[in-house]
C-alpha positions, 0 to 999 in steps of 0.5 A, spaced: 402 776 841 398 782 838 396 780 832 395 772 829 402 771 827 406 766 822 404 759 823 409 754 821 405 749 819 400 749 814 394 753 813 389 747 812 393 744 819 392 751 822 385 751 820 384 745 823 386 747 829 381 753 830 375 750 827 377 744 834 377 751 838 370 754 836 368 746 837 370 746 844 367 753 845 360 752 844 358 749 851 353 742 850 346 744 854 349 740 860 355 745 860 351 752 859 351 754 866 358 752 868 360 756 862 356 761 862 361 766 864 365 765 858 366 770 855 362 768 847 366 766 842 373 765 847 376 759 847 383 757 849 387 749 848 394 746 848 396 742 842 399 736 844 405 740 841 405 745 847 402 751 843 397 754 845 391 756 840 386 762 843 379 765 839 376 770 841 372 775 836 378 778 833 381 773 831 385 766 832 392 767 836 397 762 836 402 762 842 409 758 842 408 757 849 403 759 856 409 765 858 407 768 851 401 767 852 399 769 860 404 777 857 399 777 851 394 782 849 389 777 848 390 775 855 390 782 858 383 784 854 379 778 856 380 779 863 383 773 862 387 772 870 380 770 873 374 767 870 369 769 875 363 773 874 356 775 876 353 769 874 345 770 872 343 764 876 335 762 880 337 763 887 335 756 890 332 756 897 333 749 897 340 748 897 341 754 903 340 755 910 339 761 915 340 768 913 342 768 906 340 776 905 346 778 909 352 775 904 347 775 897 349 777 891 346 785 893 348 786 899 353 785 905 352 785 912 358 785 917 354 783 923 358 782 929 355 774 929 359 773 923 366 776 926 372 772 926 375 774 931 372 768 938 368 765 933 368 757 931 374 756 927 371 754 921 375 748 917 374 745 910 376 739 908 379 739 901 380 735 895 385 736 889 384 733 883 390 732 878 389 732 871 394 731 866 394 731 858 396 725 854 403 728 853 404 728 860 403 736 860 401 739 868 403 735 872 403 737 879 406 734 885 404 732 892 410 737 895 407 743 890 400 742 893 403 740 900 406 749 899 399 751 897 395 748 903 401 752 906 399 758 902 392 758 904 393 757 911 397 762 911 393 768 907 386 766 910 390 765 917 394 771 917 399 766 920 405 771 923 412 771 919 408 770 913 407 774 907 399 774 910 401 776 916 398 783 916 391 781 914 386 779 918 385 772 920 379 769 918 378 763 922 378 759 917 383 754 916 383 748 910 386 740 910 388 735 905 380 730 906 383 723 909 376 720 908 373 720 901 365 720 900 365 712 900 368 713 907 375 709 904 382 713 906 385 718 902 391 722 900 387 728 898 389 728 892 387 724 885 390 723 878 388 723 872 389 723 865 385 725 859 387 731 853 380 733 852 379 734 860 387 737 861 384 743 857 378 744 861 373 741 856 367 736 857 363 733 864 370 731 867 367 733 874 361 728 873 366 723 873 372 725 879 368 730 882 366 729 889 360 732 894 361 738 892 357 740 899 362 736 903 369 738 900 372 744 897 374 741 890 381 744 886 382 742 880 388 743 876 388 744 869 389 749 863 381 753 866 380 754 860 386 760 859 385 763 865 389 763 871 383 760 875 377 762 876 371 759 881 364 760 882 361 765 887 355 761 891 351 767 893 347 769 887 343 762 888 344 756 884 350 754 885 352 750 892 351 743 890 351 743 883 357 738 880 360 742 877 362 747 882 368 749 886 375 752 884 379 751 878 386 753 876 392 753 871 397 748 874 403 752 874 401 758 878 400 751 884 404 751 889 410 757 892 414 757 889 409 755 882 413 753 875 410 759 873 414 764 876 414 771 876 407 775 877 403 769 879 408 764 883 407 765 890 400 761 890 395 767 891 391 766 884 388 759 889 387 763 894 383 769 890 378 763 887 377 761 894 375 767 897 370 768 891 368 760 893 366 763 898 363 768 897 368 774 894 367 779 888 373 782 885 375 789 889 374 793 882 368 791 881 363 797 880 369 802 879 369 808 882 362 806 887 360 811 892 362 810 898 354 811 900 351 804 900 358 800 900 354 795 902 350 794 896 355 797 891 361 795 888 364 789 891 359 789 896 364 790 902 365 798 906 372 797 908 376 796 901 376 802 898 373 803 890 378 802 885 376 803 877 379 797 874 383 791 876 390 793 877 395 789 873 402 786 873 408 792 875 406 795 881 403 795 888 400 801 889 396 807 886 390 811 886 384 811 881 378 813 885 380 819 889 384 814 895 389 808 894 387 803 891 385 796 896 391 793 891 394 788 897 388 785 897 387 778 895 381 779 891 385 785 886 389 783 880 395 785 883 402 780 882 403 775 889 408 779 891 403 785 893 397 780 895 397 781 903 391 782 906 382 779 908 379 785 910 374 784 916 368 785 913 371 780 907 372 776 913 365 777 916 362 776 908 365 769 907 364 767 914 356 769 913 357 764 906 359 758 910 354 759 915 348 760 910 351 758 903 355 752 905 352 748 912 355 741 910 362 743 908 366 745 915 369 738 918 374 736 924 381 735 920 382 727 921 388 725 927 394 726 923 393 731 918 396 736 924 402 739 920 408 736 923 415 740 924 422 739 921 428 744 922 434 744 919 440 744 926 446 745 921 449 748 917 447 755 919 443 760 913 449 764 909 455 758 910 460 760 906 465 753 902 470 752 897 468 747 892 470 740 894 468 741 901 463 736 904 458 738 908 454 735 913 446 737 913 442 735 919 436 737 922 430 734 926 422 732 926 416 731 929 409 730 929 404 731 934 400 725 931 406 721 928 412 722 933 420 723 931 419 724 923 426 726 922 428 719 919 423 721 913 427 728 912 427 729 905 433 734 903 434 737 896 438 742 893 434 748 887 442 748 884 443 740 885 437 737 886 435 731 891 440 730 896 438 724 899 433 722 907 434 721 914 436 726 920 443 728 917 446 726 910 453 728 908 453 732 900 459 736 896 455 741 892 457 744 885 459 751 884 454 756 886 449 759 891 444 753 894 437 753 898 437 747 901 431 745 903 428 739 908 422 737 908 418 732 912 411 729 911 406 725 916 402 720 916 396 724 914 398 728 908 400 734 912 407 737 911 412 742 913 419 745 910 425 748 912 431 752 908 438 754 908 442 759 904 449 756 902 454 758 898 459 754 894 466 758 891 469 756 885 477 756 886 482 754 882 480 751 874 482 757 871 476 760 872 470 756 867 465 759 863 459 757 861 453 759 857 447 755 853 442 757 846 435 753 847 431 753 841 427 748 838 426 743 832 420 740 829 416 740 835 423 738 840 427 742 845 435 742 844 441 747 848 447 747 845 453 749 851 458 752 851 465 753 855 472 755 856 477 755 863 477 747 863 483 743 864 483 735 862 482 732 856 475 731 859 468 734 862 462 733 866 456 735 864 450 736 870 443 737 868 438 739 873 443 737 878 445 729 875 449 727 871 447 728 863 454 725 860 461 725 860 464 728 854 471 732 850 474 738 853 473 742 846 467 746 848 461 745 845 455 739 847 448 740 845 443 736 850 438 733 845 433 733 851 427 729 847 422 733 850 417 737 847 412 744 850 416 749 855 421 746 860 426 749 864 433 746 865 439 748 869 447 745 867 454 746 869 460 743 867 466 740 871 472 738 871 474 731 870 480 731 872 481 737 878 474 738 879 473 745 878 466 747 876 463 752 872 456 757 875 450 754 873 447 756 868 438 756 867 435 755 860 428 756 858 423 756 853 
């Protein structure tokens, strides 16, 4: 959206929303340091109806949902992909240790003592604080957090076979905390419901945050309209503050994250944790001179300078007479483009841990080392005719917990849950399925394996299905239209579960009862004969 759109409610209602946003944009004294990065007058909130209201110095803007907001000029103009600034904070040596000048806010010394190869493996405990609105918006599943933890370790450890496999192994890794600040067992995931906190307002960190010297606190909410933001500790005045940590827009968490392309592979969290460990954007300083590269631009000598953030749509370009570092996690590239931290970035992060975050590391507790799960049958790429019963089998184990095969959870992206156990029987609907086997051990660590299975339609005259999704008075409806089905009735499936059995008259309206934004997958099948349409997916 490029300008203030027409609002379907009264002018007074919109004015009330804008005034509410303006109030939220005025930080209290306690917030002023934490919120110093927020551009003057910029605030973004989600209403109870799922509408996004945004205000900056040019005016007020209303977006039907977050997808529209993230694709808007407002999002790009205000540089809302990441809220990281160079905070003008006071350097506080009382919370620091060692040679802080080696990775300050103005200089990087990539000394050999900080080399990742052969160095200590820094293991960092993480606590996730999932904040939802009173309406339920913002829910992040445990599985999405497990996936995100996997992405962090793939990227920071440059694990072979992963998207980050060609990067530098920083010898930094992350695990879900299993002991809370009071010494009690924990999963490393806390959950809280409060709309004000969900809109990234109020001193919620004082109520729910854990000791920031000992834990990496990651909060999921609207992140103030950013995809995420974090605080670079190297300017001083950050380490040990109750408000510090990482904020993540909730739908960008996981792999795949529900936000969808191009931010759905978990790389925003990798980017923000890079800030938390002392890294700046690769485009900081624009086309800075190669001379003095350790004290200009991003303070890193093995990342080429670039004039501006990369943005979405391409993985390569040249802006400063050399290829831009668009594959670096600290650019604004699409998630698919991001594949590496460099050697010097790794050394700066390790310097930050050694000299700024001196109390953050610890050994993962027993039971938190990841289990393994492997699908033994059917093989990847299996193709069968509709109506064929399949047996899915797998094995899972963990060094501490032994065999976990009986705990394997099976699911299809088209048909939903298929059950649990070392093997399950399922008759899948027509279409190409990604079937996932998931397992989690007693320490909260998890693993997944997938196979692709195609179910071909036979008989039934070829059922066609289409859908139209829309809103009425803020609620979501879907009109389904089909043809080619035999018999007097059909069965309609939504997200893999039976929605209804209805007359085979070619039309049905699903009054979902939901508000805000949503995605649904539908399929229509004959009640006699068993032929099914291909699945369709609709979103709003």
